[in-house]
N, C-alpha and C positions, 0 to 999 in steps of 0.2 A: 682137418677137423674130424673128431671122433663122433660118429653117429651110431647110436644104439637103439634097439627096438625092445620094448617090453613085451615079452611073450611067455605065457604060463608062469607069471610071477617073477621072472628074471630078465635082466637086460642082457642082450647079446649084441656084439658089433655087426653092423651092416657095412662091410668094407667097400662095396661098390656103389654106395649111396654118396651123394654130394649135397651140399647146402649152400644157399645164396641168401644173404641178408636182405630183407625187404625194408626193415626199420630196426630200431634198437632191440626189440624183442620178437619181431615177426621174421620167420624164415620160410623159404621155399625149399623143400627137399625134392631131390631127383632120384627116383628108383628105376634102374634099368629094367626093361621088360624081361630080360634074360637072367635077372638076379635070382640066386638060389633062395633068397628070402621069401619069395612067393610060394615055393613048394614047402619050405619049412613051416610057414604059418598057415598054409592052405588058403591063402587069399589070392584071388585072380589078379592079374596085372591090369586092373581097371581102377581109376581114381576113386569111384564110389565104394569099392570093396575095402579101401583103406581108411574110410571115414572112421574116426574114433580110435585109431591106433595111437599109442603113447610112445614117444621117443625120448631120448636124452641127447643133447648136443653139448659136447665137452663136459659131460657130467650133470648138466642142468636139465631137469625134467620138463617136458612140454605139456601143454594142454592137449586134449584129443585132436588129432589131425583132421583136416578137411581136404578131400580130394579136389584138386583145382585144375587139372589138365592132363593132356596126354599128347605125345607126338609119336613118331615112328619107333623110337628106341626107348622111351621111358614114360613113366607116369610122374606127375608132380603133385605134391602135397603141401599145404600151408599149415604151419604150426606156430604157436605162441609159446615162448619160454616163460616158465613160472619164475617169479622173483624169489 
């Protein structure tokens, strides 16, 4: 799955992110704590710091993300895909 992040008005791929379907339009995104995306966006690897981030999954834009969890190696975000 292609996962992109909207940053400074442009979408760019987040190659080390993964997504898991929760329902037909709800997804859980996994961002590794060591991902370069944290430095590029200047967001800390904490779920709360990613609240409001906009993604695209397979080209479909999402509603603003909500930080939903963390484990040793990653943070988790929940997003809804726009129709």
